[in-house]
Backbone as JSON, one array per atom type, in Angstrom:
{
  "sequence": "MNDYSLRIKDWPEHERPRERLLKWGADKLTDAELLAILLRVGGVEDSAIDLARHLLQRFGGFRGIDSRSVAELCQINGIGPAKTAQIKAALEIGRRASNAVSTERPKIDSSRDAYIMLRPYLRDLSREVFKVLFLTARNNLIVEKTLFEGSLTESLVNAREVVKESLNQSAASVIFAHNHPSGNPSPSAEDKRITTHLIDACKLVGISVLDHIIIGKETYFSFADEGLV",
  "N": [[43.31, 4.31, 14.08], [40.18, 3.08, 15.31], [37.73, 1.18, 13.56], [34.48, 1.83, 13.78], [32.25, 1.15, 12.39], [32.08, -1.38, 11.29], [30.85, -3.96, 9.15], [28.33, -6.36, 10.02], [28.92, -8.93, 9.18], [31.62, -8.9, 9.28], [32.2, -9.08, 11.9], [33.42, -11.0, 14.77], [32.42, -14.41, 14.71], [30.97, -15.41, 16.95], [29.73, -13.17, 17.92], [27.86, -12.29, 16.15], [24.48, -11.54, 15.46], [22.69, -13.37, 14.09], [24.05, -15.83, 14.17], [24.27, -16.12, 16.92], [21.58, -16.39, 17.59], [20.93, -18.85, 16.35], [22.53, -20.56, 17.8], [21.97, -20.13, 20.55], [19.29, -19.48, 20.81], [16.32, -17.5, 20.11], [15.27, -16.05, 22.24], [17.41, -15.21, 23.72], [18.5, -13.0, 22.6], [18.89, -9.43, 22.26], [16.49, -6.73, 21.8], [17.45, -5.06, 19.77], [19.25, -6.74, 18.44], [17.52, -8.73, 17.43], [15.95, -7.18, 15.69], [17.94, -6.34, 13.96], [18.55, -8.68, 12.59], [16.34, -8.91, 10.95], [16.65, -6.59, 9.41], [19.03, -7.08, 8.1], [21.13, -5.71, 6.57], [22.88, -2.62, 7.15], [23.08, 0.96, 6.88], [24.96, 3.28, 4.85], [26.98, 4.13, 6.58], [26.41, 2.89, 8.96], [26.04, -0.14, 10.84], [23.74, -2.96, 10.69], [22.92, -3.42, 13.29], [23.4, -0.92, 14.5], [21.55, 0.62, 13.08], [19.19, -0.65, 13.86], [19.17, -0.1, 16.63], [18.91, 2.66, 16.51], [16.33, 2.94, 15.37], [14.73, 1.74, 17.38], [15.25, 3.4, 19.58], [14.42, 5.9, 18.63], [11.66, 5.58, 18.12], [10.71, 4.46, 20.42], [10.76, 1.65, 21.0], [9.41, -1.6, 19.96], [6.59, -1.38, 19.85], [6.25, 1.32, 19.34], [7.46, 1.53, 16.83], [5.72, -0.11, 15.39], [3.41, 1.41, 15.4], [3.91, 3.4, 13.6], [3.56, 4.72, 10.29], [4.07, 3.28, 7.0], [5.18, 5.21, 5.31], [6.37, 6.98, 7.15], [8.38, 5.38, 8.32], [9.95, 4.87, 6.12], [11.2, 7.26, 5.77], [13.41, 7.28, 7.35], [16.88, 7.32, 7.29], [18.48, 4.8, 5.54], [16.44, 3.02, 5.74], [14.27, 1.58, 3.63], [11.5, 0.81, 1.37], [11.59, -2.04, 1.19], [12.84, -2.95, 3.59], [11.1, -1.83, 5.42], [8.76, -3.24, 4.82], [9.55, -5.81, 5.64], [9.83, -5.42, 8.4], [7.2, -4.65, 9.15], [5.82, -6.96, 8.41], [6.93, -8.88, 10.14], [6.12, -7.92, 12.65], [3.36, -8.18, 12.41], [3.15, -10.95, 12.15], [3.93, -11.67, 14.73], [1.76, -10.63, 16.2], [-0.35, -12.21, 15.19], [0.5, -14.74, 15.93], [0.37, -14.54, 18.7], [-2.35, -14.55, 19.09], [-3.16, -16.93, 18.06], [-4.1, -19.33, 19.61], [-5.2, -21.88, 19.43], [-6.5, -24.23, 17.01], [-9.18, -24.14, 17.19], [-12.13, -22.1, 17.3], [-11.68, -19.13, 19.07], [-12.93, -18.51, 22.39], [-14.92, -16.02, 23.8], [-15.32, -14.94, 26.83], [-15.35, -12.87, 28.6], [-14.84, -9.34, 29.28], [-12.14, -8.9, 29.42], [-11.07, -10.98, 27.88], [-11.83, -10.13, 25.32], [-10.46, -7.71, 25.23], [-7.74, -8.51, 25.41], [-7.51, -9.85, 23.0], [-7.89, -7.79, 21.12], [-6.27, -5.58, 21.76], [-3.57, -5.46, 20.66], [-4.05, -4.54, 18.12], [-5.37, -2.12, 18.33], [-4.49, -0.32, 20.37], [-2.36, 1.47, 19.83], [-3.04, 3.09, 17.72], [-3.41, 6.05, 15.72], [-5.8, 7.06, 14.94], [-9.36, 6.74, 15.33], [-10.83, 3.55, 15.42], [-13.42, 1.32, 14.73], [-14.41, -1.77, 15.74], [-15.99, -4.99, 15.41], [-16.79, -7.9, 17.15], [-18.05, -10.87, 16.11], [-20.13, -13.35, 17.35], [-20.88, -16.8, 18.23], [-23.7, -18.63, 19.63], [-22.54, -19.78, 21.82], [-20.58, -18.08, 22.49], [-18.28, -18.31, 20.98], [-15.83, -17.07, 18.75], [-16.81, -15.95, 15.59], [-15.97, -14.23, 13.54], [-13.82, -11.36, 13.35], [-14.23, -7.97, 12.62], [-13.36, -4.84, 11.1], [-15.44, -2.13, 10.99], [-15.86, 0.63, 10.85], [-14.02, 3.68, 10.47], [-12.41, 6.56, 11.76], [-13.32, 9.71, 13.35], [-15.51, 8.78, 15.71], [-18.95, 8.98, 15.43], [-22.53, 9.15, 15.82], [-23.6, 9.36, 13.33], [-21.6, 8.34, 11.72], [-21.12, 5.69, 12.62], [-22.93, 3.32, 11.49], [-25.91, 1.89, 12.23], [-27.47, 0.19, 10.71], [-25.62, -1.04, 9.02], [-24.14, -2.5, 10.88], [-26.08, -4.3, 11.84], [-26.74, -5.61, 9.45], [-24.28, -6.89, 8.79], [-24.03, -8.54, 10.99], [-26.17, -10.3, 10.64], [-25.39, -11.43, 8.22], [-23.2, -12.89, 9.08], [-24.4, -14.73, 10.63], [-24.53, -14.32, 13.38], [-25.04, -14.75, 16.88], [-24.59, -13.06, 18.93], [-22.85, -9.98, 19.69], [-19.82, -8.09, 20.18], [-18.81, -4.86, 20.64], [-16.06, -2.72, 19.87], [-13.75, -0.08, 20.25], [-11.05, 2.29, 19.88], [-9.37, 4.84, 21.85], [-7.4, 7.29, 20.78], [-6.15, 9.14, 22.42], [-5.4, 7.74, 24.62], [-6.8, 7.58, 26.97], [-9.35, 5.64, 28.15], [-11.92, 6.31, 29.0], [-15.43, 6.61, 28.52], [-17.03, 8.8, 26.21], [-19.78, 11.16, 26.01], [-20.86, 10.83, 23.5], [-19.96, 8.25, 22.85], [-21.55, 6.77, 24.58], [-24.11, 7.35, 23.61], [-23.93, 6.22, 21.03], [-23.61, 3.53, 21.69], [-26.05, 2.88, 22.99], [-27.81, 3.34, 20.86], [-26.97, 1.34, 19.03], [-27.44, -0.99, 20.5], [-30.25, -0.93, 20.69], [-30.92, -1.21, 17.98], [-29.86, -3.74, 17.34], [-31.34, -5.34, 19.04], [-33.83, -5.42, 17.87], [-33.63, -7.34, 15.89], [-33.0, -9.6, 17.25], [-30.38, -9.96, 18.14], [-27.89, -10.17, 20.52], [-26.16, -7.71, 22.36], [-23.22, -7.97, 23.88], [-21.19, -6.46, 24.99], [-19.39, -3.33, 24.98], [-16.28, -2.29, 24.44], [-13.73, 0.04, 25.23], [-10.58, 0.85, 24.18], [-7.6, 1.92, 25.57], [-4.24, 3.23, 25.97], [-2.91, 1.57, 27.89], [-4.89, 0.29, 29.26], [-8.45, -0.46, 29.6], [-11.97, 0.25, 29.04], [-15.03, -1.16, 29.99], [-18.33, -1.41, 29.0], [-20.12, -3.36, 29.81], [-18.99, -4.37, 32.2], [-19.33, -2.17, 33.79], [-22.01, -2.08, 34.11], [-23.52, -0.92, 32.08], [-24.49, -2.09, 29.84]],
  "CA": [[41.95, 4.63, 14.49], [39.3, 1.93, 15.22], [36.58, 1.31, 12.66], [33.3, 1.5, 14.56], [31.13, 0.85, 11.5], [32.29, -2.66, 10.61], [29.66, -4.72, 8.83], [28.13, -7.47, 10.96], [29.59, -10.14, 8.69], [33.03, -8.78, 9.62], [32.36, -9.29, 13.34], [33.68, -12.39, 15.16], [31.19, -15.19, 14.52], [30.19, -15.58, 18.18], [29.07, -11.91, 18.24], [26.87, -11.98, 15.14], [23.13, -11.87, 15.96], [22.09, -14.58, 13.5], [24.75, -17.0, 14.7], [23.89, -16.24, 18.34], [20.21, -16.92, 17.64], [20.95, -20.27, 15.99], [23.22, -21.33, 18.84], [21.43, -19.96, 21.9], [17.84, -19.26, 20.81], [15.91, -16.11, 19.88], [14.98, -15.37, 23.51], [18.65, -14.72, 24.33], [18.93, -11.81, 21.88], [18.28, -8.16, 22.61], [15.57, -6.22, 20.78], [18.24, -4.54, 18.66], [19.8, -7.88, 17.69], [16.43, -9.34, 16.67], [15.6, -6.28, 14.6], [19.06, -6.33, 13.02], [18.44, -9.86, 11.73], [15.35, -8.57, 9.93], [17.19, -5.57, 8.52], [20.11, -7.77, 7.37], [22.25, -4.79, 6.34], [22.63, -1.27, 7.63], [23.21, 2.02, 5.9], [26.31, 3.5, 4.32], [27.94, 4.28, 7.67], [25.98, 2.17, 10.15], [25.73, -1.56, 10.72], [22.32, -3.25, 10.94], [22.7, -3.24, 14.73], [23.3, 0.52, 14.74], [20.28, 1.07, 12.52], [18.14, -1.2, 14.71], [19.16, 0.68, 17.88], [18.38, 3.99, 16.2], [14.88, 2.81, 15.21], [14.12, 1.45, 18.68], [15.35, 4.59, 20.43], [13.63, 7.0, 18.06], [10.23, 5.34, 18.19], [10.31, 3.93, 21.73], [10.58, 0.2, 21.04], [8.66, -2.24, 18.88], [5.24, -0.83, 19.76], [6.35, 2.6, 18.67], [7.72, 1.26, 15.41], [4.5, -0.68, 14.83], [2.39, 2.45, 15.27], [4.29, 4.33, 12.53], [3.15, 4.34, 8.95], [5.13, 2.9, 6.07], [5.83, 6.44, 4.84], [7.22, 7.51, 8.22], [9.56, 4.54, 8.47], [10.79, 5.01, 4.92], [11.93, 8.52, 5.85], [14.63, 7.07, 8.11], [18.03, 7.01, 6.45], [18.84, 3.39, 5.61], [15.22, 2.21, 5.76], [13.47, 1.76, 2.43], [10.27, 0.02, 1.32], [11.82, -3.48, 1.43], [13.07, -3.16, 5.02], [9.85, -1.5, 6.11], [7.85, -4.37, 4.62], [10.02, -6.9, 6.49], [9.51, -5.08, 9.79], [5.75, -4.7, 9.32], [5.41, -8.36, 8.32], [7.35, -9.57, 11.36], [5.26, -7.47, 13.75], [2.04, -8.77, 12.2], [3.29, -12.37, 12.49], [3.92, -11.74, 16.18], [0.39, -10.43, 16.66], [-1.17, -13.37, 14.85], [0.96, -15.86, 16.75], [-0.11, -14.36, 20.07], [-3.78, -14.84, 19.12], [-3.42, -18.28, 17.53], [-3.98, -20.25, 20.73], [-5.52, -23.22, 18.95], [-7.22, -24.22, 15.74], [-10.58, -23.92, 17.5], [-12.54, -20.7, 17.39], [-11.5, -18.67, 20.45], [-14.15, -18.2, 23.12], [-14.85, -14.72, 24.47], [-16.19, -15.06, 28.0], [-15.26, -11.69, 29.46], [-14.31, -8.14, 28.63], [-10.69, -9.04, 29.32], [-10.79, -11.82, 26.71], [-11.94, -9.28, 24.14], [-9.38, -6.72, 25.3], [-6.47, -9.15, 25.08], [-7.52, -10.16, 21.57], [-7.92, -6.6, 20.26], [-5.36, -4.48, 22.11], [-2.43, -5.26, 19.77], [-4.48, -3.88, 16.88], [-6.04, -0.84, 18.55], [-4.01, 0.58, 21.42], [-1.38, 2.46, 19.4], [-3.47, 3.78, 16.5], [-3.56, 7.52, 15.83], [-7.16, 7.38, 14.55], [-10.33, 5.84, 15.95], [-11.27, 2.41, 14.6], [-14.53, 0.61, 15.38], [-14.42, -3.19, 15.38], [-17.06, -5.82, 15.97], [-16.58, -9.35, 17.28], [-19.29, -11.6, 15.86], [-20.01, -14.56, 18.17], [-21.92, -17.83, 18.22], [-24.51, -18.68, 20.86], [-21.66, -20.21, 22.91], [-19.54, -17.04, 22.63], [-17.09, -18.56, 20.16], [-15.66, -16.05, 17.73], [-17.02, -16.29, 14.18], [-15.01, -13.39, 12.82], [-13.65, -9.99, 13.85], [-14.17, -7.07, 11.47], [-13.37, -3.38, 11.24], [-16.58, -1.62, 10.23], [-15.81, 2.08, 10.65], [-12.78, 4.36, 10.85], [-12.53, 8.01, 11.83], [-13.88, 10.2, 14.62], [-16.77, 8.05, 15.79], [-20.18, 9.69, 15.75], [-23.7, 8.33, 15.53], [-23.81, 9.39, 11.88], [-20.58, 7.49, 11.1], [-21.36, 4.3, 13.01], [-24.23, 3.03, 10.9], [-26.52, 0.73, 12.88], [-27.95, -0.72, 9.67], [-24.47, -1.82, 8.57], [-23.82, -3.44, 11.96], [-27.11, -5.35, 11.83], [-26.58, -6.36, 8.2], [-23.11, -7.77, 8.88], [-24.33, -9.54, 12.03], [-27.03, -11.31, 10.02], [-24.57, -12.14, 7.22], [-22.31, -13.8, 9.79], [-25.26, -15.6, 11.47], [-24.08, -14.1, 14.76], [-26.04, -14.72, 17.94], [-24.28, -11.9, 19.77], [-21.73, -9.17, 19.21], [-19.1, -7.21, 21.1], [-18.25, -3.7, 19.96], [-14.8, -2.23, 20.45], [-13.0, 0.95, 19.53], [-9.91, 2.84, 20.63], [-9.22, 6.27, 22.06], [-5.99, 7.62, 20.53], [-5.61, 9.92, 23.55], [-4.91, 6.82, 25.64], [-7.78, 7.53, 28.07], [-10.47, 4.86, 27.65], [-13.21, 6.71, 29.56], [-16.39, 6.85, 27.44], [-17.6, 10.14, 26.03], [-21.24, 11.15, 25.88], [-21.16, 10.28, 22.17], [-19.77, 6.8, 22.96], [-22.73, 6.22, 25.26], [-25.24, 7.45, 22.68], [-23.74, 5.23, 19.98], [-23.85, 2.2, 22.26], [-27.49, 2.73, 23.18], [-28.4, 3.26, 19.51], [-26.66, 0.04, 18.45], [-28.15, -2.01, 21.29], [-31.66, -0.9, 20.29], [-31.02, -1.73, 16.61], [-29.6, -5.18, 17.36], [-32.42, -6.0, 19.77], [-34.96, -5.58, 16.94], [-33.43, -8.55, 15.08], [-32.67, -10.71, 18.13], [-28.94, -10.1, 18.34], [-27.49, -9.64, 21.83], [-24.92, -6.94, 22.49], [-22.62, -8.41, 25.15], [-20.3, -5.44, 25.57], [-18.69, -2.36, 24.15], [-15.06, -1.95, 25.18], [-12.92, 1.13, 24.69], [-9.2, 0.49, 24.45], [-6.63, 3.0, 25.68], [-2.85, 2.8, 25.79], [-2.52, 0.47, 28.77], [-6.06, -0.27, 29.95], [-9.67, -0.41, 28.8], [-13.25, 0.46, 29.72], [-16.06, -2.11, 29.56], [-19.7, -1.01, 29.31], [-20.76, -4.47, 30.55], [-18.45, -4.42, 33.56], [-19.86, -1.02, 34.53], [-23.47, -2.18, 34.16], [-24.11, -0.02, 31.09], [-25.04, -2.92, 28.76]],
  "C": [[41.07, 3.4, 14.3], [38.16, 2.22, 14.25], [35.34, 0.86, 13.4], [32.11, 1.08, 13.69], [31.37, -0.42, 10.69], [30.94, -3.32, 10.31], [29.56, -5.93, 9.77], [28.86, -8.72, 10.49], [31.1, -10.09, 8.96], [33.29, -8.97, 11.11], [32.82, -10.73, 13.6], [32.37, -13.19, 15.15], [30.33, -15.28, 15.77], [29.46, -14.3, 18.59], [27.95, -11.57, 17.25], [25.48, -12.42, 15.61], [22.56, -13.16, 15.4], [22.73, -15.84, 14.04], [24.4, -17.22, 16.17], [22.49, -16.81, 18.48], [20.2, -18.42, 17.37], [21.57, -21.12, 17.08], [22.49, -21.3, 20.17], [19.92, -19.77, 21.95], [17.48, -17.78, 20.72], [15.69, -15.35, 21.18], [16.23, -14.81, 24.18], [19.13, -13.42, 23.68], [18.23, -10.56, 22.39], [17.31, -7.74, 21.5], [16.34, -5.74, 19.55], [18.8, -5.67, 17.8], [18.73, -8.56, 16.85], [16.04, -8.49, 15.47], [16.69, -6.25, 13.54], [19.02, -7.52, 12.08], [17.43, -9.62, 10.62], [15.92, -7.59, 8.9], [18.28, -6.11, 7.6], [21.32, -6.88, 7.15], [21.87, -3.41, 6.83], [22.69, -0.26, 6.51], [24.65, 2.14, 5.43], [27.33, 3.51, 5.44], [27.61, 3.42, 8.88], [25.77, 0.69, 9.85], [24.23, -1.75, 10.95], [21.98, -3.09, 12.41], [22.53, -1.77, 15.06], [21.96, 1.06, 14.27], [19.11, 0.59, 13.38], [18.04, -0.41, 16.02], [18.56, 2.07, 17.65], [16.86, 3.95, 16.07], [14.18, 2.62, 16.56], [14.14, 2.67, 19.59], [14.44, 5.71, 19.93], [12.14, 6.81, 18.27], [9.77, 4.69, 19.5], [10.01, 2.45, 21.76], [9.7, -0.31, 19.9], [7.25, -1.68, 18.73], [5.24, 0.51, 19.04], [6.59, 2.46, 17.19], [6.45, 0.78, 14.73], [3.45, 0.38, 14.56], [2.69, 3.43, 14.14], [3.87, 3.81, 11.16], [4.35, 3.93, 8.11], [5.9, 4.13, 5.61], [6.78, 7.0, 5.88], [8.5, 6.7, 8.38], [10.51, 4.7, 7.29], [11.58, 6.32, 4.91], [13.24, 8.39, 6.6], [15.75, 6.66, 7.16], [18.44, 5.54, 6.63], [17.66, 2.46, 5.64], [14.4, 2.53, 4.52], [12.24, 0.89, 2.46], [10.49, -1.46, 1.66], [12.01, -3.75, 2.93], [11.81, -2.86, 5.83], [8.85, -2.65, 6.0], [8.24, -5.55, 5.51], [9.65, -6.66, 7.96], [8.02, -5.23, 10.04], [5.24, -6.14, 9.29], [5.74, -9.12, 9.6], [6.46, -9.19, 12.54], [3.86, -8.07, 13.63], [2.06, -10.27, 12.51], [3.24, -12.55, 14.0], [2.52, -11.58, 16.75], [-0.46, -11.67, 16.4], [-0.79, -14.59, 15.68], [0.42, -15.76, 18.17], [-1.6, -14.68, 20.19], [-4.11, -16.25, 18.68], [-3.21, -19.32, 18.63], [-4.24, -21.68, 20.29], [-6.23, -23.1, 17.61], [-8.71, -24.03, 15.96], [-10.87, -22.43, 17.53], [-12.38, -20.24, 18.85], [-12.84, -18.3, 21.08], [-13.95, -16.91, 23.89], [-15.83, -14.74, 25.63], [-16.18, -13.84, 28.9], [-14.72, -10.51, 28.67], [-12.8, -8.25, 28.47], [-10.29, -9.93, 28.15], [-10.81, -10.98, 25.44], [-10.8, -8.27, 24.08], [-8.04, -7.33, 24.89], [-6.39, -9.46, 23.59], [-7.29, -8.91, 20.71], [-6.84, -5.56, 20.56], [-4.14, -4.36, 21.19], [-2.78, -4.49, 18.5], [-4.95, -2.44, 17.1], [-5.29, 0.15, 19.44], [-3.07, 1.68, 20.94], [-1.78, 3.22, 18.14], [-3.65, 5.27, 16.75], [-4.95, 7.97, 15.39], [-8.11, 6.37, 15.22], [-10.77, 4.77, 14.94], [-12.32, 1.64, 15.39], [-14.57, -0.82, 14.85], [-15.62, -3.89, 16.02], [-16.59, -7.27, 16.0], [-17.93, -10.02, 17.12], [-19.16, -12.98, 16.49], [-21.17, -15.52, 17.94], [-22.71, -17.76, 19.52], [-23.68, -19.12, 22.06], [-20.48, -19.25, 23.1], [-18.23, -17.38, 21.92], [-17.03, -17.53, 19.04], [-15.94, -16.62, 16.33], [-16.0, -15.54, 13.34], [-14.93, -12.04, 13.53], [-13.5, -9.08, 12.65], [-14.1, -5.61, 11.89], [-14.49, -2.85, 10.37], [-16.49, -0.13, 9.94], [-14.47, 2.62, 11.12], [-12.99, 5.86, 10.81], [-13.06, 8.43, 13.18], [-15.31, 9.67, 14.75], [-17.92, 8.96, 16.23], [-21.34, 8.79, 15.37], [-23.98, 8.29, 14.03], [-22.81, 8.5, 11.15], [-20.84, 6.02, 11.38], [-22.79, 3.94, 12.63], [-24.81, 1.75, 11.49], [-27.0, -0.29, 11.85], [-26.82, -1.62, 9.17], [-24.08, -2.87, 9.61], [-24.8, -4.61, 11.95], [-26.97, -6.23, 10.59], [-25.43, -7.35, 8.29], [-23.34, -8.86, 9.92], [-25.19, -10.66, 11.45], [-26.26, -12.1, 8.97], [-23.67, -13.18, 7.88], [-23.08, -14.82, 10.64], [-24.83, -15.52, 12.94], [-25.25, -14.11, 15.73], [-25.84, -13.51, 18.84], [-23.06, -11.18, 19.19], [-21.07, -8.43, 20.38], [-18.53, -6.08, 20.26], [-16.95, -3.28, 20.65], [-14.26, -1.09, 19.59], [-11.93, 1.51, 20.45], [-10.06, 4.34, 20.84], [-7.75, 6.62, 21.87], [-5.34, 8.44, 21.65], [-5.0, 9.03, 24.62], [-5.86, 6.66, 26.81], [-9.03, 6.81, 27.58], [-11.85, 5.27, 28.19], [-14.18, 7.07, 28.45], [-16.86, 8.3, 27.4], [-19.12, 10.02, 25.98], [-21.65, 10.55, 24.54], [-20.99, 8.76, 22.15], [-21.0, 6.14, 23.57], [-23.95, 6.26, 24.35], [-25.14, 6.39, 21.58], [-24.07, 3.83, 20.49], [-25.33, 1.92, 22.44], [-28.21, 2.55, 21.85], [-28.18, 1.88, 18.9], [-27.36, -1.1, 19.19], [-29.61, -2.09, 20.84], [-31.84, -1.5, 18.9], [-30.84, -3.24, 16.58], [-30.74, -5.95, 18.03], [-33.6, -6.29, 18.84], [-34.84, -6.85, 16.11], [-32.93, -9.72, 15.93], [-31.19, -10.96, 18.32], [-28.56, -9.43, 19.66], [-26.18, -8.86, 21.73], [-24.34, -7.26, 23.86], [-21.79, -7.31, 25.8], [-19.89, -4.44, 24.5], [-17.46, -1.96, 24.96], [-14.31, -0.85, 24.44], [-11.48, 0.89, 25.13], [-8.32, 1.74, 24.46], [-5.22, 2.46, 25.5], [-2.52, 1.57, 26.62], [-3.69, -0.19, 29.48], [-7.29, -0.11, 29.06], [-10.88, -0.12, 29.68], [-14.26, -0.5, 29.13], [-17.43, -1.61, 29.98], [-20.39, -2.09, 30.15], [-20.29, -4.51, 32.0], [-19.01, -3.29, 34.42], [-21.38, -1.0, 34.58], [-24.2, -1.3, 33.18], [-24.65, -0.77, 29.87], [-25.96, -3.96, 29.38]]
}
């Protein structure tokens, strides 16, 4: 009877993911092979490749894995806190690398620029998160911050806190952004009320609101693009 659960180190060298990566490059490996390198070892009966395939299939790829909490991943047989930490760290490195275009402060000139920067952080969340991009007079990013989390309402999104942080950052303008866990980025009546309330508050202290974007699963809505800011 063939042994289908051989450890990867028992495989022929030319078939091992790590050796293939070193010889041919990371771009030549499958998602399962890349994940297996992070996992290093599998479970009692499965190789790291088997475990990687199971994770990818169960959660629908890397994005699905990324959207799961540490507790959820640790429930998978063969995945403990150490492996979960390695996976989460690798996914965060990928996000940061995709945004690290240069050592200069990135410039946000359009709603799409803001969307591309924020979508890896917001599109797969199961709860609403409200972020603010604080910008210079030339639209260069000073810093991006999460200010509120939860079901967004006018009582939760505190205009005073937004203004206070904008002044602390010496921001000339701001862009608001939040996600819709449903995947549909169309603004609700409450989204529109919050936006108007924040615009009025920022205007009192001379801070321009350039946009408010709502991020869904695969697309976004821009208040500025629709003439609502």
